[in-house]
C-alpha positions as CSV (number, residue, x, y, z in Angstrom):
1,M,109.6,86.5,31.4
2,T,111.7,84.0,33.2
3,N,111.3,83.0,36.8
4,E,114.7,84.5,37.6
5,S,113.9,87.9,36.2
6,T,110.4,87.8,37.9
7,Q,112.1,86.9,41.2
8,H,114.4,89.9,41.1
9,E,111.5,92.3,40.4
10,L,109.7,91.2,43.6
11,P,110.1,93.4,46.7
12,R,113.5,93.0,48.3
13,H,112.4,91.4,51.5
14,R,109.5,89.4,50.2
15,L,109.8,85.8,51.5
16,W,107.4,84.0,49.2
17,Q,109.3,83.9,45.9
18,P,109.7,81.2,43.2
19,V,112.9,80.0,44.9
20,T,111.4,79.8,48.4
21,A,108.2,78.2,46.9
22,K,110.4,75.5,45.4
23,W,112.1,75.0,48.8
24,F,108.8,74.5,50.5
25,A,107.4,72.2,47.9
26,T,110.6,70.1,47.9
27,V,111.1,69.8,51.7
28,F,107.5,69.3,52.7
29,G,106.8,67.1,49.7
30,I,109.7,64.8,50.5
31,S,108.8,64.7,54.2
32,L,105.1,63.9,53.5
33,T,106.0,61.2,50.9
34,Y,108.4,59.5,53.3
35,A,105.8,59.6,56.1
36,I,103.1,58.0,53.8
37,I,105.5,55.3,52.6
38,R,106.8,54.3,56.0
39,Y,103.7,54.5,58.1
40,H,100.9,53.8,55.6
41,L,102.3,51.6,52.9
42,A,105.1,49.8,54.8
43,G,103.5,50.2,58.2
44,D,100.0,49.5,59.6
45,V,98.7,53.0,60.3
46,P,95.1,53.2,58.8
47,W,94.5,55.9,56.2
48,I,91.9,57.5,58.5
49,H,94.8,58.9,60.5
50,F,96.5,60.6,57.6
51,P,95.0,64.1,58.0
52,L,96.5,64.7,61.5
53,F,98.8,61.9,62.7
54,I,100.8,61.4,59.5
55,V,100.8,65.0,58.3
56,N,102.0,65.9,61.8
57,K,105.0,63.6,61.4
58,A,105.8,65.1,58.0
59,T,105.4,68.6,59.5
60,A,107.9,67.8,62.3
61,L,110.5,66.5,59.9
62,A,110.0,69.5,57.5
63,A,110.3,71.9,60.4
64,T,113.6,70.3,61.5
65,I,114.9,70.4,57.9
66,F,114.0,74.1,57.5
67,V,115.6,75.2,60.8
68,A,118.8,73.2,60.1
69,S,118.9,74.6,56.6
70,S,118.7,78.2,57.8
71,Y,122.1,77.5,59.5
72,L,123.6,75.5,56.6
73,I,122.9,77.8,53.7
74,G,126.1,79.4,52.7
75,K,128.1,76.8,54.6
76,L,127.2,73.2,53.6
77,I,124.5,74.3,51.2
78,R,126.0,76.6,48.7
79,W,123.3,76.7,46.0
80,H,122.6,80.4,46.5
81,N,126.1,81.7,47.0
82,H,126.1,83.4,43.6
83,D,123.3,85.7,44.6
84,P,123.7,87.2,48.2
85,R,120.3,88.8,48.1
86,T,118.5,85.5,47.3
87,K,120.6,83.7,49.9
88,L,119.5,86.0,52.7
89,V,115.9,85.7,51.6
90,V,116.1,81.9,51.6
91,I,117.9,81.8,55.0
92,K,115.2,84.0,56.5
93,F,112.4,82.0,54.8
94,C,113.8,78.7,56.1
95,G,114.1,80.0,59.7
96,L,110.6,81.4,59.8
97,M,109.0,78.4,57.9
98,G,110.8,76.1,60.4
99,F,109.3,78.0,63.3
100,S,105.8,78.2,61.8
101,L,105.8,74.4,61.1
102,A,107.2,73.7,64.6
103,M,104.2,75.7,66.0
104,I,101.8,73.6,63.9
105,H,103.5,70.4,65.1
106,A,103.3,71.5,68.7
107,F,99.5,72.2,68.5
108,A,98.8,69.0,66.6
109,S,101.0,66.9,69.0
110,F,99.1,68.2,72.1
111,T,95.9,67.3,70.3
112,L,97.2,63.7,69.7
113,L,99.0,63.3,72.9
114,T,96.8,60.6,74.5
115,P,97.5,57.0,75.6
116,A,95.4,55.8,72.6
117,Y,98.0,57.3,70.2
118,F,101.2,57.2,72.3
119,A,100.8,54.5,75.0
120,K,104.6,54.2,75.5
121,Y,104.8,57.7,76.9
122,F,102.2,57.2,79.6
123,A,102.3,55.4,82.9
124,A,99.5,53.1,84.1
125,D,97.7,55.9,86.0
126,G,97.4,58.0,82.7
127,R,100.2,60.5,83.5
128,F,103.4,60.8,81.6
129,N,106.2,58.4,82.3
130,V,109.9,59.6,82.4
131,Q,110.2,59.2,78.6
132,G,107.1,61.3,78.0
133,E,108.1,64.0,80.6
134,I,111.5,64.5,79.0
135,A,110.1,64.5,75.5
136,V,107.4,67.1,76.2
137,F,109.7,69.3,78.3
138,A,112.5,69.3,75.6
139,G,110.0,70.1,72.9
140,I,108.6,73.1,74.8
141,I,112.1,74.5,75.4
142,A,113.0,73.9,71.8
143,L,110.0,75.9,70.6
144,W,110.7,78.7,73.1
145,A,114.3,78.9,72.0
146,L,113.3,79.0,68.3
147,A,110.8,81.8,69.0
148,L,113.6,84.2,69.9
149,P,115.4,84.3,66.6
150,A,112.0,84.2,64.8
151,I,110.8,87.4,66.6
152,T,114.1,89.2,66.1
153,T,113.9,88.5,62.4
154,L,111.3,91.3,62.2
155,P,112.9,94.2,60.2
156,M,112.8,96.7,63.1
157,M,114.4,94.4,65.7
158,A,118.0,94.6,64.6
159,Q,118.0,98.4,65.1
160,A,115.9,98.1,68.3
161,I,118.1,95.7,70.2
162,G,121.5,96.4,68.5
163,G,123.6,94.3,66.2
164,I,125.5,92.3,68.8
165,R,122.3,91.3,70.7
166,W,120.6,90.6,67.4
167,K,123.3,88.1,66.5
168,R,123.2,86.5,69.9
169,S,119.4,86.0,69.5
170,Q,119.9,84.4,66.1
171,R,122.3,81.9,67.7
172,M,119.4,80.7,70.0
173,G,118.5,78.5,67.0
174,Y,121.4,76.3,68.0
175,V,120.0,76.0,71.5
176,S,116.7,75.0,69.9
177,L,118.4,72.3,67.9
178,I,120.0,70.9,71.0
179,F,116.6,70.5,72.7
180,V,115.1,69.2,69.4
181,L,117.8,66.4,69.6
182,L,116.9,65.7,73.3
183,H,113.2,65.7,72.3
184,L,113.8,63.2,69.5
185,I,116.1,61.0,71.5
186,A,113.5,60.7,74.3
187,L,110.8,59.9,71.7
188,G,112.5,57.5,69.5
189,L,115.8,56.0,70.9
190,L,114.4,52.6,71.6
191,G,113.1,52.4,68.1
192,W,116.4,53.6,66.6
193,I,118.4,50.7,68.1
194,A,116.0,48.1,66.8
195,P,116.4,48.2,63.0
196,S,114.9,44.8,62.6
197,Q,111.6,46.3,63.6
198,W,111.7,49.0,61.0
199,Q,109.1,48.7,58.3
200,W,110.8,47.9,55.0
201,W,114.0,48.8,56.8
202,L,113.1,52.4,56.6
203,P,114.4,54.4,59.6
204,P,111.8,56.2,61.8
205,I,111.2,59.9,60.9
206,S,112.5,60.8,64.4
207,L,115.9,59.3,63.5
208,W,116.1,61.3,60.2
209,A,115.1,64.4,62.0
210,A,117.7,63.8,64.7
211,A,120.5,63.3,62.1
212,I,119.5,66.5,60.3
213,A,119.3,68.5,63.5
214,A,122.8,67.3,64.5
215,V,124.5,68.5,61.3
216,P,124.5,72.3,62.0
217,L,125.4,71.5,65.7
218,I,128.4,69.5,64.6
219,L,129.6,72.2,62.1
220,K,129.2,74.8,64.8
221,L,131.3,72.8,67.3
222,A,133.9,72.3,64.6
223,S,134.0,76.0,63.9
224,L,134.3,76.9,67.6
225,S,137.1,74.4,67.9
226,R,139.0,75.9,65.0
227,D,138.5,79.4,66.5
228,R,140.0,78.3,69.8
229,K,143.0,76.8,68.1
230,D,143.5,80.0,66.1
231,V,143.4,82.1,69.3
232,S,145.9,79.8,71.1
């Protein structure tokens, strides 16, 4: 029996299917491989910091890719357009996987958030400096905004709150991506503008994540601009 036929015999709304398993393996695998290459092999991060520090970086990148993909599938990403049912499953999977990985990233980051790991985000008295304050604030708001579409993804929510409010809640993912961008800019801007300091000329993970988060926002702005022109 082929994977395709097996997939179509699975329950209609089941999120973990062969196609979504491939999505997870590909996205998280690429994210983790890049983190290992840039920070362990090209950089100077000791391997003892792999289980939390490096995996957390990969988790953050993968979370951003999944959330962005949930808004790009059917638009920029057209791999599943031939099968509307599979497309909807993958969109839902990407959104919920992005939220779950963002939660893991948040918990891991608060565990690591000390001057020993991130001295540049702290003032001499041990409290956050401006960079640290903005980064943490934006990250919290981004996670909150992402929780709203994740909660309303539950099957009963569309009927409970109505179709219009359900669609509005799903758009909160764009708000989350805006604050993800602010979070990443606060964390990494100084490193982005100093490519001579990049190990093996590999961009920081925060720069990749920012570029990926920006794509659905740019497409959304372009769509809104076209709609205004059509109305006028």
